[in-house]
C-alpha positions as CSV (number, residue, x, y, z in Angstrom):
1,M,0.0,0.0,0.0
2,E,1.0,3.6,-0.4
3,N,2.5,5.5,2.5
4,L,0.6,8.1,4.5
5,T,2.2,10.2,7.3
6,I,-0.1,11.8,9.8
7,I,1.5,14.6,11.9
8,K,-0.2,15.7,15.1
9,T,1.1,18.9,16.7
10,G,0.0,20.7,19.8
11,G,-0.8,24.3,20.5
12,E,2.6,25.0,22.0
13,V,4.0,24.6,18.4
14,V,1.1,26.0,16.4
15,E,1.1,29.2,18.5
16,D,4.9,29.8,18.4
17,E,5.9,32.1,15.6
18,H,9.4,30.6,15.4
19,A,8.4,26.9,15.7
20,L,5.4,26.9,13.4
21,P,7.2,28.0,10.2
22,Q,9.9,25.4,10.7
23,L,7.3,22.6,11.4
24,L,5.4,23.5,8.2
25,H,8.6,23.7,6.2
26,D,9.5,20.2,7.4
27,F,6.0,18.9,6.9
28,A,6.0,20.1,3.3
29,L,9.2,18.1,2.6
30,I,7.6,14.8,3.8
31,S,7.3,12.5,0.8
32,G,4.1,10.7,-0.1
33,Y,0.7,11.4,1.2
34,K,0.3,13.3,4.4
35,M,-2.2,14.9,6.8
36,L,-1.8,17.4,9.7
37,V,-3.9,17.4,13.0
38,H,-3.4,20.4,15.2
39,G,-4.3,21.7,18.7
40,G,-4.6,25.3,19.8
41,G,-5.6,25.5,23.4
42,R,-3.4,28.4,24.4
43,S,-4.9,30.6,21.7
44,A,-8.4,29.6,22.9
45,T,-7.6,30.5,26.4
46,K,-6.1,33.9,25.3
47,I,-9.1,34.8,23.2
48,A,-11.6,33.7,25.9
49,T,-9.8,36.0,28.4
50,L,-10.1,38.9,25.9
51,L,-13.8,38.1,25.6
52,G,-14.3,37.9,29.4
53,I,-14.9,34.2,29.4
54,E,-13.3,32.1,32.1
55,S,-11.3,29.1,31.1
56,R,-11.7,26.1,33.4
57,M,-9.4,23.1,33.3
58,I,-9.4,19.9,35.3
59,D,-6.3,17.6,35.0
60,G,-5.3,19.5,31.9
61,R,-8.7,19.0,30.2
62,R,-10.8,21.9,29.2
63,I,-14.4,22.3,30.5
64,T,-16.3,23.3,27.4
65,D,-19.6,25.1,28.4
66,S,-21.8,26.7,25.7
67,E,-19.8,30.0,25.7
68,M,-16.4,28.2,25.6
69,L,-17.7,26.0,22.7
70,K,-18.2,29.2,20.7
71,V,-14.6,30.3,21.5
72,V,-13.0,26.9,20.6
73,T,-15.1,26.6,17.4
74,M,-14.0,30.1,16.4
75,V,-10.4,29.7,17.3
76,Y,-9.7,26.1,16.3
77,G,-11.8,25.9,13.2
78,G,-11.1,29.4,12.1
79,L,-8.1,31.4,13.4
80,V,-5.7,28.5,13.9
81,N,-6.8,26.2,11.2
82,K,-6.9,28.7,8.4
83,N,-3.6,30.3,9.4
84,I,-2.0,26.9,8.9
85,V,-3.8,26.3,5.6
86,A,-2.7,29.6,4.2
87,R,0.9,29.0,5.2
88,L,0.9,25.6,3.7
89,Q,-0.5,27.0,0.4
90,A,2.5,29.4,0.4
91,L,4.7,26.3,0.5
92,S,2.8,24.8,-2.5
93,I,0.9,22.3,-0.4
94,N,-2.7,22.1,-1.4
95,A,-4.2,22.0,2.1
96,L,-7.8,21.7,3.0
97,G,-8.9,22.8,6.5
98,L,-11.5,20.6,8.2
99,T,-13.4,20.0,11.3
100,G,-15.2,16.7,12.0
101,A,-18.4,18.3,10.9
102,D,-17.2,19.0,7.4
103,M,-18.5,16.3,5.1
104,N,-19.5,14.4,8.3
105,V,-15.9,13.2,8.4
106,I,-15.7,12.6,12.2
107,L,-18.8,11.9,14.3
108,S,-18.6,12.0,18.1
109,D,-20.7,11.3,21.2
110,K,-21.0,14.1,23.8
111,R,-19.0,12.8,26.8
112,P,-21.4,11.5,29.4
113,V,-21.5,13.3,32.7
114,G,-19.6,11.4,35.4
115,K,-17.8,12.8,38.4
116,I,-16.9,15.8,36.1
117,D,-19.1,17.4,33.6
118,Y,-16.8,18.3,30.7
119,G,-19.7,20.0,28.8
120,F,-19.5,19.9,25.0
121,A,-16.5,17.5,24.9
122,G,-16.6,14.8,22.2
123,D,-15.5,11.2,22.3
124,V,-14.9,10.0,18.7
125,K,-17.5,7.5,17.5
126,K,-16.7,7.1,13.8
127,V,-14.2,8.4,11.3
128,N,-15.1,8.3,7.6
129,G,-11.8,6.9,6.4
130,Q,-12.9,6.1,2.9
131,L,-13.9,9.8,2.3
132,L,-10.6,11.0,3.7
133,A,-8.7,8.5,1.6
134,S,-10.4,9.7,-1.5
135,I,-9.5,13.4,-0.7
136,I,-5.9,12.5,0.1
137,R,-5.5,10.5,-3.2
138,Q,-6.4,13.6,-5.1
139,G,-3.3,15.3,-3.8
140,I,-5.2,17.3,-1.2
141,V,-3.6,17.5,2.3
142,P,-6.3,17.6,5.1
143,V,-5.5,19.9,8.1
144,M,-7.8,18.7,10.9
145,A,-8.9,21.0,13.7
146,P,-9.7,19.5,17.2
147,L,-13.4,19.8,16.6
148,T,-16.0,17.1,15.8
149,H,-19.8,17.1,15.8
150,D,-22.6,15.0,17.3
151,G,-24.8,14.6,14.2
152,H,-27.5,16.6,15.9
153,G,-26.3,20.1,15.2
154,S,-23.7,20.6,17.9
155,M,-20.0,21.0,17.6
156,L,-17.8,19.2,20.1
157,N,-14.4,20.1,21.5
158,T,-12.3,16.9,20.9
159,N,-8.8,15.9,22.0
160,A,-6.4,16.3,19.1
161,D,-4.3,13.3,20.0
162,T,-7.5,11.2,19.9
163,I,-8.5,12.6,16.6
164,A,-5.1,11.8,15.2
165,A,-5.1,8.3,16.5
166,E,-8.7,7.5,15.4
167,T,-8.1,9.0,12.0
168,A,-4.9,6.9,11.6
169,C,-6.9,3.8,12.5
170,A,-9.6,4.6,10.0
171,L,-7.0,5.2,7.2
172,A,-4.9,2.1,8.0
173,T,-7.0,0.0,5.7
174,S,-6.2,2.3,2.8
175,F,-2.5,3.2,3.5
176,D,0.6,2.2,5.3
177,V,0.2,4.8,8.0
178,T,2.9,6.4,10.1
179,L,1.5,8.5,13.0
180,V,3.8,11.1,14.5
181,F,2.9,12.9,17.7
182,C,5.2,15.9,18.0
183,F,5.5,18.1,21.0
184,E,8.2,20.0,23.0
185,K,10.2,17.0,24.2
186,K,12.6,14.9,22.1
187,G,10.5,11.8,22.8
188,V,9.3,9.7,25.7
189,L,11.8,10.3,28.5
190,L,13.1,7.6,30.9
191,N,13.9,10.5,33.3
192,P,11.6,13.5,33.0
193,D,14.4,15.7,34.3
194,D,16.9,14.5,31.6
195,E,16.0,15.9,28.2
196,D,18.4,13.4,26.6
197,S,17.0,10.2,28.2
198,V,14.9,9.4,25.2
199,I,13.6,5.8,25.0
200,P,14.2,4.9,21.3
201,E,11.8,2.0,21.2
202,L,8.8,1.2,23.4
203,T,6.9,-2.0,23.5
204,R,3.6,-2.5,25.4
205,D,5.3,-4.6,28.1
206,Y,8.0,-2.1,28.7
207,Y,5.5,0.7,28.8
208,H,3.5,-1.0,31.5
209,K,6.6,-1.6,33.5
210,L,7.5,2.1,33.3
211,V,4.0,3.2,34.3
212,N,4.1,0.9,37.3
213,A,7.5,2.4,38.3
214,K,6.1,5.9,37.9
215,A,8.7,6.7,35.2
216,I,5.9,7.6,32.8
217,Q,2.9,9.5,34.2
218,G,0.6,12.5,33.7
219,G,-0.3,13.6,30.2
220,M,2.1,11.1,28.5
221,I,-0.1,8.2,29.5
222,P,-3.1,9.1,27.4
223,K,-0.8,9.9,24.5
224,L,0.8,6.5,24.7
225,D,-2.6,4.8,25.2
226,N,-3.6,6.4,21.9
227,A,-0.4,5.2,20.3
228,F,-0.8,1.6,21.3
229,H,-4.5,1.7,20.3
230,A,-3.4,2.9,16.8
231,I,-0.9,0.0,16.5
232,D,-3.5,-2.5,17.6
233,S,-5.8,-1.1,14.8
234,G,-3.3,-1.6,12.0
235,V,-1.2,1.6,12.0
236,K,2.2,0.6,10.8
237,K,4.3,2.9,13.1
238,V,3.8,5.5,15.8
239,I,6.6,8.0,16.6
240,I,6.7,10.5,19.5
241,T,9.3,13.2,18.9
242,A,10.1,16.9,19.0
243,A,8.3,19.2,16.5
244,S,11.7,20.2,15.3
245,A,12.6,16.7,14.5
246,I,9.8,15.4,12.2
247,A,12.2,15.3,9.3
248,T,14.7,13.0,11.1
249,N,14.5,9.5,12.6
250,G,14.7,10.7,16.2
251,G,12.2,10.3,19.0
252,T,10.5,7.2,20.4
253,C,9.1,4.5,18.1
254,I,6.1,2.6,19.4
255,H,5.5,-0.9,18.2
């Protein structure tokens, strides 16, 4: 099968005027088919503050009430997404900005209320991989914002790592997919205080040992859970690396 590279980048890169141009330059040089999934939480928080809307976070997850839903829809689907699309067009990449609502490409369920009511947060239910594959094969590069919809007229704020993983799974039947999670670290670190303690390869057994030993904790756990879920669903390779290193073979390879 043909190769497809899906790059997921967080808001800390997207909102950095030095890091973003380099990331997009490196992304443009990736051979074969490709797709970009982005975050943008810091921009949403900043715009919300300017509008007098309080941002509430619990364990790093945003509480998305009706007013915050307006902000994230505006910022993720508009400001951040179209800025990336315009910059990619300038690099001769025929990019198409999407949310999950566009062409019904990602349908989600509104997260049930448990101990915490996350509001209009979405848990991915279905990705239309065939439609995405048909777009990609036309030479169009999807740029996916962290927004989905519920099929009943409401947008839903949705974790970008989850969107990247679920999209990679849906496309694994059409392409040999490499999923790259890029962020501010060089990879998964054995010692969080040592930037150079990158684990080059991570198997599921080794991952569980490191979690039990508290060597891996916090926000890295859901990222790695998404990575192993993707591998289980047929994704060829998952890499976690620095945004500045997507053009190299560095980082942590999950298999």
